[in-house]
C-alpha positions as CSV (number, residue, x, y, z in Angstrom):
1,X,203.4,27.7,33.3
2,X,207.2,27.6,33.5
3,X,208.7,26.8,36.9
4,X,211.4,29.2,38.0
5,X,213.8,28.6,40.9
6,X,214.5,31.5,43.2
7,X,217.3,32.1,45.7
8,X,218.4,35.2,47.6
9,X,222.2,35.9,47.6
10,X,223.9,37.2,50.7
11,X,227.4,37.9,49.3
12,X,228.8,38.9,45.9
13,X,231.0,35.8,45.5
14,X,228.1,33.4,46.2
15,X,225.8,35.2,43.8
16,X,228.4,35.1,41.0
17,X,229.1,31.4,41.6
18,X,225.5,30.5,41.5
19,X,224.7,32.2,38.2
20,X,228.0,31.2,36.6
21,X,227.3,27.5,37.3
22,X,223.9,27.6,35.6
23,X,223.6,28.9,32.0
24,X,219.8,29.2,32.5
25,X,220.1,31.5,35.4
26,X,220.1,35.3,35.8
27,X,220.5,38.0,38.4
28,X,217.4,39.8,39.8
29,X,217.7,43.4,41.2
30,X,214.9,45.9,41.2
31,X,213.0,43.8,38.6
32,X,211.2,46.8,37.1
33,X,211.9,45.6,33.6
34,X,213.0,42.0,34.1
35,X,209.7,40.9,35.6
36,X,207.8,42.4,32.7
37,X,209.9,40.4,30.3
38,X,209.4,37.2,32.2
39,X,205.7,37.7,32.1
40,X,205.8,38.3,28.4
41,X,207.9,35.2,27.8
42,X,210.7,37.3,26.3
43,X,213.2,36.2,28.9
44,X,213.0,32.6,30.1
45,X,215.5,31.9,32.8
46,X,215.0,28.8,34.9
47,X,216.6,30.3,38.0
48,X,216.7,33.9,39.4
49,X,219.3,35.0,42.0
50,X,218.1,37.9,44.0
51,X,220.9,40.4,44.7
52,X,219.1,43.0,46.7
53,X,220.8,42.0,49.9
54,X,224.3,42.5,48.6
55,X,226.4,45.3,50.1
56,X,226.4,47.3,46.9
57,X,224.3,50.3,47.9
58,X,227.0,52.9,48.6
59,X,227.1,56.4,47.1
60,X,230.7,57.4,48.0
61,X,232.2,60.8,47.3
62,X,235.8,60.4,46.2
63,X,238.6,62.7,47.3
64,X,239.2,63.9,43.7
65,X,235.6,65.1,43.4
66,X,234.2,62.0,41.7
67,X,231.6,59.6,43.0
68,X,231.4,55.8,43.2
69,X,227.9,54.3,43.1
70,X,227.1,50.8,44.1
71,X,225.2,48.7,41.6
72,X,222.2,48.1,44.0
73,X,221.9,51.8,44.9
74,X,218.3,52.9,44.1
75,X,217.9,55.5,41.4
76,X,216.0,57.8,43.9
77,X,218.7,57.6,46.4
78,X,221.4,58.6,43.9
79,X,219.3,61.4,42.5
80,X,219.0,62.9,46.0
81,X,222.6,62.4,47.1
82,X,224.1,65.8,47.8
83,X,227.4,65.0,46.0
84,X,225.5,64.0,42.9
85,X,223.2,67.0,42.9
86,X,226.0,69.5,43.5
87,X,228.8,68.2,41.3
88,X,226.9,66.2,38.6
89,X,223.6,68.0,38.0
90,X,222.9,66.3,34.6
91,X,223.1,62.9,36.3
92,X,220.5,63.9,39.0
93,X,218.3,65.4,36.3
94,X,218.5,62.3,34.1
95,X,217.6,60.1,37.0
96,X,214.5,62.1,37.9
97,X,213.3,62.3,34.3
98,X,214.0,58.7,33.7
99,X,211.2,57.1,35.6
100,X,208.2,57.7,37.9
101,X,208.9,58.0,41.6
102,X,207.6,54.6,42.3
103,X,210.0,53.0,39.8
104,X,212.9,55.1,41.0
105,X,212.4,53.7,44.5
106,X,212.7,50.2,43.1
107,X,215.1,50.4,40.2
108,X,218.8,50.0,40.7
109,X,221.7,51.7,39.0
110,X,223.2,48.4,37.8
111,X,219.9,47.2,36.6
112,X,219.4,50.3,34.6
113,X,222.6,49.7,32.8
114,X,221.3,46.2,31.8
115,X,217.8,47.1,30.8
116,X,216.6,45.8,27.5
117,X,215.2,47.8,24.6
118,X,211.6,49.0,24.4
119,X,210.9,47.8,20.9
120,X,207.4,46.3,20.7
121,X,208.6,43.6,18.3
122,X,211.2,42.5,20.8
123,X,208.7,42.4,23.6
124,X,205.8,40.6,21.9
125,X,207.7,37.3,22.0
126,X,206.2,36.3,18.6
127,X,207.5,38.7,15.8
128,X,210.8,38.0,14.2
129,X,213.5,39.7,16.2
130,X,217.2,39.4,15.9
131,X,217.7,40.4,19.6
132,X,215.5,37.7,20.9
133,X,216.1,35.1,18.1
134,X,219.3,35.8,16.2
135,X,219.0,35.4,12.5
136,X,215.2,35.6,12.5
137,X,215.1,39.2,11.1
138,X,214.1,42.6,12.3
139,X,210.3,43.3,12.2
140,X,210.8,47.0,13.1
141,X,212.7,47.9,9.9
142,X,209.5,47.6,7.8
143,X,207.1,47.9,10.6
144,X,206.0,50.6,13.0
145,X,209.2,52.3,13.9
146,X,208.4,55.9,14.9
147,X,210.3,55.6,18.2
148,X,213.3,53.7,16.8
149,X,216.9,54.6,16.3
150,X,218.4,56.8,13.6
151,X,222.0,56.5,14.8
152,X,223.9,53.3,15.2
153,X,221.2,51.4,13.4
154,X,221.8,48.7,10.8
155,X,220.2,45.9,8.9
156,X,220.0,43.7,12.0
157,X,218.3,46.0,14.5
158,X,217.1,49.6,14.8
159,X,215.8,49.5,18.4
160,X,216.5,52.5,20.5
161,X,218.3,52.2,23.8
162,X,215.8,53.4,26.5
163,X,218.0,54.6,29.4
164,X,218.2,58.2,30.5
165,X,220.8,58.0,33.2
166,X,223.1,56.0,30.8
167,X,223.1,59.0,28.5
168,X,224.4,61.3,31.3
169,X,226.9,58.7,32.4
170,X,228.1,58.5,28.8
171,X,228.7,62.2,28.7
172,X,230.5,62.0,32.0
173,X,232.8,59.1,30.8
174,X,231.7,56.8,33.6
175,X,233.4,53.5,34.2
176,X,231.4,50.3,34.9
177,X,233.0,47.9,37.5
178,X,232.1,44.3,37.4
179,X,233.0,41.0,39.2
180,X,232.9,37.6,37.6
181,X,234.6,34.2,37.3
182,X,237.6,36.0,35.7
183,X,237.9,38.5,38.5
184,X,237.3,42.3,38.5
185,X,237.0,44.3,35.3
186,X,236.5,48.0,34.6
187,X,234.8,49.0,31.3
188,X,234.8,52.5,29.8
189,X,231.0,53.1,29.4
190,X,231.3,53.6,25.6
191,X,232.7,50.0,25.5
192,X,230.1,48.7,27.8
193,X,227.2,49.3,25.4
194,X,227.6,47.5,22.0
195,X,226.2,48.5,18.7
196,X,224.0,45.8,17.1
197,X,226.2,45.2,14.1
198,X,226.0,41.5,13.2
199,X,225.3,40.4,16.8
200,X,222.3,42.5,18.0
201,X,221.5,39.9,20.7
202,X,224.8,40.9,22.4
203,X,224.2,44.3,24.1
204,X,227.2,44.2,26.5
205,X,230.6,42.5,26.5
206,X,229.8,40.6,29.8
207,X,230.4,36.9,30.4
208,X,227.5,34.9,31.8
209,X,227.6,35.4,35.6
210,X,229.6,38.7,35.4
211,X,227.9,41.1,37.8
212,X,228.0,44.9,37.8
213,X,229.1,45.9,41.2
214,X,229.5,49.7,40.8
215,X,229.7,52.7,38.6
216,X,232.5,55.2,38.9
217,X,231.9,58.8,37.8
218,X,235.2,60.7,37.6
219,X,235.3,64.4,38.4
220,X,235.4,66.8,35.4
221,X,235.0,70.6,35.5
222,X,232.5,70.2,32.6
223,X,230.1,68.5,34.9
224,X,229.5,71.6,37.0
225,X,227.9,73.5,34.1
226,X,225.7,70.8,32.7
227,X,222.1,69.8,32.1
228,X,220.0,66.9,30.8
229,X,217.2,67.9,28.4
230,X,214.5,65.3,27.4
231,X,211.8,65.6,24.7
232,X,208.9,63.1,24.8
233,X,205.4,62.7,23.7
234,X,204.0,63.6,27.1
235,X,205.5,65.4,30.1
236,X,204.6,62.6,32.5
237,X,206.6,59.4,32.7
238,X,207.5,58.5,29.1
239,X,210.6,57.5,27.1
240,X,212.6,60.0,25.2
241,X,212.1,60.8,21.5
242,X,215.3,62.8,21.8
243,X,217.4,63.8,24.7
244,X,220.8,65.3,25.3
245,X,223.2,65.4,28.2
246,X,225.6,68.3,27.8
247,X,228.3,70.1,29.8
248,X,230.6,72.9,28.7
249,X,233.2,75.2,30.1
250,X,233.5,78.7,28.6
251,X,236.1,81.4,28.8
252,X,235.7,84.8,27.1
253,X,232.8,83.5,25.0
254,X,234.8,80.6,23.7
255,X,234.0,77.0,24.5
256,X,237.0,75.4,26.1
257,X,235.6,71.9,26.6
258,X,232.3,70.2,25.8
259,X,230.7,66.8,26.5
260,X,227.6,65.7,24.8
261,X,225.6,62.5,24.6
262,X,222.3,61.7,23.0
263,X,219.4,59.5,24.0
264,X,216.2,58.4,22.3
265,X,217.8,58.4,18.9
266,X,220.4,55.7,18.9
267,X,220.9,52.0,19.5
268,X,223.1,52.8,22.5
269,X,223.7,55.9,24.6
270,X,225.3,58.0,21.9
271,X,228.5,60.0,22.6
272,X,228.3,63.0,20.2
273,X,232.0,63.2,19.5
274,X,231.7,65.0,16.2
275,X,229.7,67.7,17.8
276,X,232.2,68.0,20.6
277,X,235.0,68.5,18.1
278,X,233.2,71.4,16.4
279,X,232.3,73.0,19.7
280,X,235.7,73.0,21.3
281,X,237.6,76.2,20.6
282,X,234.5,77.8,18.9
283,X,232.5,80.8,19.8
284,X,229.5,79.9,22.0
285,X,226.7,81.1,19.7
286,X,223.7,79.7,17.8
287,X,225.6,79.3,14.6
288,X,228.2,77.1,16.2
289,X,225.5,75.0,17.9
290,X,223.5,74.5,14.8
291,X,226.6,73.4,12.8
292,X,227.6,71.0,15.6
293,X,224.1,69.4,15.8
294,X,223.8,69.1,12.0
295,X,227.2,67.4,11.7
296,X,226.4,64.9,14.5
297,X,223.2,63.8,12.8
298,X,224.7,63.7,9.3
299,X,225.1,60.0,9.5
300,X,221.5,59.3,10.5
301,X,219.8,56.4,8.9
302,X,216.0,57.0,8.9
303,X,212.7,55.5,7.9
304,X,209.6,57.4,6.8
305,X,208.2,57.2,10.3
306,X,211.2,58.3,12.3
307,X,213.0,60.7,10.1
308,X,211.5,63.5,12.2
309,X,214.0,62.5,14.9
310,X,216.9,64.0,12.9
311,X,215.5,67.6,13.2
312,X,214.2,67.0,16.7
313,X,217.6,65.8,17.9
314,X,219.3,68.8,16.3
315,X,216.8,71.2,17.8
316,X,217.2,69.6,21.2
317,X,221.0,69.9,21.1
318,X,220.8,73.5,20.1
319,X,218.2,74.3,22.8
320,X,220.3,72.6,25.5
321,X,223.5,74.5,24.4
322,X,221.7,77.8,24.3
323,X,220.2,77.2,27.7
324,X,223.5,76.2,29.2
325,X,225.4,79.2,27.7
326,X,222.7,81.9,28.3
327,X,223.9,84.9,30.2
328,X,220.7,84.7,32.3
329,X,221.5,81.1,33.5
330,X,222.3,81.1,37.2
331,X,225.9,80.3,38.0
């Protein structure tokens, strides 16, 4: 048995100072993933600093139409917030589809941004894994990798990022606010999630003791005509095989703007920028959608077990775009 010290923080400054001073410490929020990893001996901190009492639960509508979400706000509360449901429907949908009701009541928004991958080799605490033990190798590349990434993958890691809400936030160009020993920082969400590259054990650019304090979602007209579509092995609580967060604005049958992000197929929430380029200024029809989806997945790197994800992701993108631009869709 490994002894773990536990303390409960009452203010942000104190929480940051406690964790920063001890390289073996970590923050604890909802614990819906972290506790599992502790039990599996994947994470081995000697101290946990509980941040659930910190005043970071706000869900604030901004005058410009955006929303600011505190890091300790529960996923269920954010999904039900009127401002989120009305102005950012894809965000509300991703939250509801991302976890069971019980988990949504516990899980925090900041914790969701920090959740670790669902790769079985990472979680068994025994198999070689570059995320857990840098330089040891990636067991998934030649192992069972049906659910693994086809975009952003490399020789060091092919684990798929598991978050749903991060995919919607990627499409919405959210910004992650942090506090740490170096002061306050604001990260563009695409910069907050790192590709594995040669350092797969580094998933975020955060310093030790740097704490997510909030998530800023700026207003964009695209967010009003948007949806989140998730494809999985079963309809009940399950991780995505492929998902897409998409929003578009259309005038006279032409796509004026588009935002797309993919989940379930990449090593990080994947902004589909190539697809967006093809869609902007193009006619909103199936031919355009198919071309955009095909071009976005052209760089996919597959294995015999997960190569089906390329076509699945393409079909999911096309279906989402057709649903969103259908004349029968309620305004």
